C-alpha positions as CSV (number, residue, x, y, z in Angstrom):
1,M,161.9,7.8,15.2
2,D,161.6,5.3,18.0
3,I,158.1,5.7,19.5
4,P,157.8,4.1,23.0
5,K,155.5,1.1,23.4
6,Y,154.0,0.5,26.8
7,K,152.4,-2.8,27.9
8,I,151.4,-2.4,31.5
9,A,150.2,0.7,33.3
10,L,149.7,1.3,37.0
11,I,147.6,4.4,38.0
12,V,147.9,5.2,41.7
13,G,145.3,7.5,43.3
14,A,142.7,6.2,41.0
15,G,139.1,7.6,40.9
16,A,136.3,8.5,38.6
17,G,137.9,11.6,36.9
18,L,141.2,11.8,35.2
19,S,142.3,8.3,36.3
20,A,139.1,6.8,34.6
21,S,139.9,8.7,31.4
22,L,143.4,7.5,31.4
23,T,142.3,3.9,32.1
24,R,139.9,4.0,29.1
25,L,142.5,5.5,26.8
26,F,145.3,3.1,27.8
27,S,142.9,0.1,27.5
28,R,141.9,1.2,24.0
29,E,145.6,1.3,23.1
30,G,146.1,-2.3,24.2
31,I,147.8,-1.5,27.5
32,R,146.8,-3.6,30.5
33,V,145.9,-1.4,33.5
34,A,146.2,-1.8,37.2
35,L,144.6,0.7,39.6
36,G,145.7,1.6,43.1
37,A,143.5,3.5,45.5
38,R,142.8,3.8,49.2
39,S,139.2,2.6,48.5
40,I,138.6,0.3,45.5
41,E,134.9,-0.2,45.9
42,K,134.2,2.8,43.7
43,L,136.3,1.3,40.9
44,G,134.2,-1.7,40.2
45,A,132.3,-0.3,37.2
46,L,135.5,1.0,35.6
47,C,137.2,-2.3,36.0
48,T,134.2,-4.1,34.4
49,E,134.2,-1.7,31.5
50,T,137.9,-1.7,30.8
51,G,139.3,-5.0,32.2
52,A,141.5,-3.1,34.6
53,R,142.2,-4.6,38.1
54,A,142.0,-2.6,41.3
55,Y,144.2,-2.9,44.4
56,A,143.8,-1.3,47.8
57,C,146.8,0.8,48.8
58,D,147.7,3.6,51.2
59,T,150.3,5.5,49.3
60,T,151.8,7.1,52.5
61,K,152.9,3.6,53.8
62,A,156.0,2.1,52.2
63,E,154.8,-1.5,53.0
64,D,151.5,-0.8,51.2
65,V,153.3,0.6,48.1
66,E,155.8,-2.3,48.0
67,R,152.9,-4.8,48.3
68,L,151.0,-3.0,45.5
69,F,153.8,-3.4,43.1
70,G,154.4,-7.0,44.1
71,L,150.8,-7.9,43.5
72,V,150.7,-6.2,40.1
73,E,153.9,-7.9,39.1
74,R,152.6,-11.3,40.0
75,E,149.0,-11.0,38.7
76,I,149.6,-8.8,35.6
77,G,153.2,-8.0,35.0
78,T,155.8,-5.4,35.7
79,P,154.5,-1.9,35.0
80,D,156.4,0.1,32.4
81,L,154.1,3.1,32.8
82,V,153.2,4.5,36.2
83,V,151.0,7.5,36.9
84,Y,150.7,9.2,40.3
85,N,147.4,11.0,40.7
86,A,146.9,11.0,44.5
87,S,146.6,14.4,46.4
88,G,146.0,15.5,49.9
89,R,144.3,18.7,51.0
90,S,143.8,20.6,54.2
91,R,142.2,24.1,54.0
92,G,141.7,26.9,56.4
93,P,143.3,30.0,58.0
94,F,147.0,29.4,58.5
95,V,147.1,29.6,62.2
96,E,144.1,27.3,62.6
97,L,145.4,24.4,60.5
98,V,145.4,21.1,62.3
99,L,148.9,19.6,62.5
100,S,147.9,16.0,61.8
101,E,145.8,17.0,58.8
102,V,148.7,19.1,57.4
103,E,151.1,16.1,57.9
104,Q,148.7,13.8,56.1
105,A,148.1,16.2,53.2
106,I,151.8,16.5,52.5
107,A,152.3,12.8,53.0
108,V,149.7,11.9,50.3
109,S,150.7,14.6,47.7
110,A,154.5,14.3,48.1
111,F,155.8,11.4,50.1
112,G,153.4,9.0,48.5
113,G,154.6,10.2,45.1
114,F,158.2,9.5,46.1
115,L,157.3,6.0,47.4
116,V,155.5,5.0,44.2
117,A,158.1,6.5,41.9
118,Q,161.0,4.8,43.7
119,E,159.3,1.4,43.4
120,A,158.6,2.1,39.7
121,A,162.2,3.3,39.0
122,K,163.7,0.2,40.6
123,R,161.9,-1.9,38.1
124,M,162.4,0.3,35.0
125,L,166.2,1.0,35.4
126,P,167.4,-2.5,34.6
127,N,165.5,-2.3,31.2
128,K,166.5,1.3,30.7
129,K,163.0,2.2,29.6
130,G,159.6,3.2,31.1
131,A,157.6,6.3,32.0
132,I,156.6,7.9,35.3
133,L,154.0,10.6,35.2
134,F,152.9,13.0,38.0
135,T,149.7,14.9,38.2
136,G,150.2,18.4,39.6
137,A,147.8,21.3,40.0
138,S,147.7,25.1,40.0
139,A,149.1,24.8,43.5
140,S,152.3,23.2,42.0
141,V,153.4,26.7,41.0
142,K,151.1,29.1,43.0
143,G,150.4,29.0,46.7
144,Y,146.9,30.2,47.4
145,A,145.6,31.7,50.6
146,Q,144.3,29.2,53.2
147,S,145.7,26.4,51.1
148,A,149.3,26.1,52.4
149,P,149.3,22.3,52.9
150,F,148.2,21.6,49.3
151,A,150.8,24.0,48.0
152,M,153.6,22.4,50.1
153,G,152.7,19.0,48.9
154,K,152.3,19.9,45.2
155,F,155.5,22.1,45.2
156,A,157.4,19.1,46.6
157,L,155.9,16.7,44.0
158,R,157.0,19.1,41.3
159,G,160.5,19.2,42.7
160,L,160.6,15.4,42.9
161,A,159.6,15.2,39.3
162,Q,162.2,17.7,38.2
163,S,165.0,16.0,40.1
164,M,164.0,12.6,38.8
165,A,163.8,13.8,35.2
166,R,167.4,15.1,35.4
167,E,168.7,11.8,36.9
168,L,166.6,9.2,35.1
169,S,166.0,10.6,31.6
170,P,169.6,9.8,30.6
171,Q,168.9,6.3,31.8
172,G,165.9,5.8,29.5
173,I,163.0,6.7,31.8
174,H,160.7,9.4,30.8
175,V,159.6,11.5,33.8
176,A,156.9,14.1,33.3
177,H,154.9,16.4,35.5
178,F,151.5,17.9,34.5
179,V,150.3,21.2,35.9
180,I,146.5,21.0,35.8
181,D,145.8,24.7,36.1
182,G,142.0,24.8,36.4
183,G,138.9,22.8,37.5
184,I,138.3,19.4,36.0
185,R,134.8,18.7,34.7
186,S,132.9,15.9,36.3
187,A,129.3,14.7,36.6
188,A,129.0,16.6,39.9
189,R,130.9,19.7,38.7
190,T,130.1,21.2,35.3
191,E,130.7,24.7,33.8
192,P,127.9,27.2,33.4
193,A,126.0,27.1,30.1
194,D,127.3,30.6,29.2
195,R,130.9,29.5,29.6
196,P,131.4,26.4,27.5
197,D,134.7,24.6,27.8
198,S,135.7,26.8,30.8
199,M,136.7,23.6,32.7
200,L,139.2,20.9,31.8
201,D,137.7,17.9,30.2
202,P,139.3,14.8,31.7
203,D,139.4,13.0,28.4
204,A,141.3,16.0,26.9
205,I,143.8,15.9,29.8
206,A,144.3,12.1,29.2
207,L,145.0,12.8,25.5
208,S,147.7,15.3,26.5
209,Y,149.3,12.6,28.8
210,W,149.2,10.2,25.9
211,N,150.8,12.7,23.5
212,V,153.7,13.2,26.0
213,L,154.1,9.4,26.2
214,Q,154.4,9.2,22.4
215,Q,157.4,11.6,22.3
216,P,160.6,10.2,20.9
217,R,163.4,10.5,23.4
218,S,165.2,13.1,21.2
219,A,162.4,15.5,22.1
220,W,161.1,14.7,25.6
221,T,159.3,17.2,27.8
222,W,159.5,17.0,31.6
223,E,156.6,19.3,32.3
224,L,153.3,20.4,30.6
225,E,150.8,23.0,31.7
226,L,147.1,22.5,30.8
227,R,144.4,25.0,31.3
228,P,141.0,25.9,29.7
229,W,141.2,28.6,27.0
230,V,139.4,31.2,29.3
231,E,141.5,30.4,32.4
232,K,143.5,33.3,33.9
233,F,147.1,32.7,34.7
């Protein structure tokens, strides 16, 4: 079996949760990591720990995304593994939603994913190999009350991933979408003592991403759902 080998990863929408877990895992596996985020000040400790490099980027702006890929190429190398983690939210009663906030939420969750994926695919297609991963949520498949903008963005991101998988998989690029159906554990948000493992551990999520990345192309998946063992669905 031909197991893919990745050399340079770019994680966009990086923060202290899942992105940090992915950064640590990729670094342990010998992959050089670049991080893209609107604010990079919060990434200093993670970069020191893992050797990753951080770059400021507004994913809703095409010029920012193009510049991000250019910098990573010049300073590290061309990414053959790209993860899109950014999300935008705007909550409230439907008739009270603020138009500009809705527009921004959809732009971050969906249009930003398109911009990043397009730049990634342009660089992967000539070599006929690479992987593009998208982080979804419960809202990717279920629209909750007072959360229409998040659902619109995440539904669109899932559609993007599905369309890309059908077009790009035959050309050697593994496209996968992950439905994170539940709350992710963090230092500020932990499960109650009487409900252990009722939240998703970011390190466990990262391991599932890695398992998908290790799939031979004869048995690729385009989507994976992850939820704690007690989560209702």
